[in-house]
C-alpha positions in Angstrom: -47.6 -78.5 129.5 -44.8 -76.8 128.2 -43.9 -73.4 129.7 -43.9 -70.9 127.0 -43.3 -67.4 129.3 -39.7 -67.0 127.3 -41.3 -67.4 124.1 -44.2 -64.8 124.8 -41.8 -62.0 125.0 -43.1 -58.7 127.1 -44.5 -56.6 124.0 -41.3 -54.9 123.1 -38.9 -55.7 119.8 -39.6 -58.0 117.7 -42.1 -61.3 117.6 -40.8 -64.6 119.0 -40.3 -67.1 116.2 -42.9 -69.5 118.1 -45.8 -67.1 116.8 -46.5 -66.9 113.1 -48.8 -64.1 111.7 -52.5 -65.3 111.1 -53.7 -61.9 108.9 -54.4 -62.8 105.6 -53.6 -59.4 104.4 -50.6 -57.2 105.1 -50.9 -54.1 107.4 -49.8 -50.8 106.3 -49.2 -48.2 109.4 -50.1 -44.9 108.8 -48.7 -41.6 110.1 -51.9 -41.3 112.5 -54.0 -40.0 110.0 -57.1 -38.3 111.4 -60.6 -39.9 111.6 -64.2 -39.4 112.8 -66.4 -42.6 114.1 -69.6 -43.0 114.6 -70.8 -45.8 116.4 -74.0 -48.0 115.6 -75.6 -44.7 113.6 -75.5 -42.3 116.8 -75.5 -38.5 115.9 -72.3 -37.9 117.6 -68.8 -38.4 116.0 -65.8 -39.1 117.9 -62.2 -38.0 117.2 -59.8 -40.8 116.1 -56.5 -41.6 114.6 -56.0 -44.4 111.9 -53.1 -46.2 113.3 -52.8 -48.7 110.2 -54.8 -50.4 107.2 -55.4 -53.3 105.5 -57.7 -54.7 102.3 -59.8 -56.0 105.5 -59.4 -53.8 108.3 -58.0 -50.6 110.1 -56.7 -50.2 113.4 -57.7 -47.1 115.5 -56.8 -45.3 118.3 -59.3 -43.2 120.3 -59.3 -41.4 123.7 -62.5 -43.7 124.6 -63.1 -47.8 124.8 -65.6 -49.0 121.9 -67.6 -52.1 122.6 -66.8 -55.3 120.9 -69.2 -56.3 118.0 -70.4 -52.5 117.7 -71.1 -51.4 114.1 -69.3 -48.3 113.5 -68.8 -45.6 110.6 -65.0 -44.6 110.0 -64.2 -41.5 108.1 -60.9 -40.2 106.8 -59.3 -38.6 104.0 -61.9 -39.3 101.1 -62.7 -42.7 102.4 -66.0 -43.7 104.3 -65.5 -47.1 105.9 -68.2 -49.3 107.4 -67.1 -52.3 109.9 -67.1 -54.3 113.2 -65.3 -53.7 116.3 -63.1 -56.9 116.8 -61.4 -55.4 119.7 -60.2 -53.0 122.2 -56.8 -52.8 124.1 -56.0 -49.9 126.5 -52.7 -48.6 126.0 -51.4 -45.6 128.2 -53.7 -42.7 127.7 -55.6 -44.1 124.1 -57.7 -47.2 123.2 -56.3 -49.2 120.0 -59.4 -50.4 118.1 -59.4 -53.1 116.0 -62.1 -52.9 113.2 -63.2 -56.0 110.4 -64.1 -54.0 107.6 -67.9 -54.5 106.1 -67.6 -52.1 102.9 -65.6 -49.0 102.3 -65.8 -46.3 99.4 -64.1 -43.5 98.3 -66.2 -40.1 98.1 -64.8 -37.6 95.4 
């Protein structure tokens, strides 16, 4: 088996050429847009920030871990989005959460 240690990198800087982007849709970075997150229709809302968005997903940063597979509602700006947690990744004092969108609407 081929040793890929040098190709993987350390998570700092550009991704090595060995890896290709697998997402269908381009992600657009945001300036940490404030958001509220509700898990599985529970009554409480958690504070979050939208880190980036695409046609099919959102990446959030939160102070707590969300369970993979959980259905969540995300409210930010004038958007209400419904989706499913695909992953949660710890990073220092926050968790990054990838959400696959099921539906989104603009409230006017």
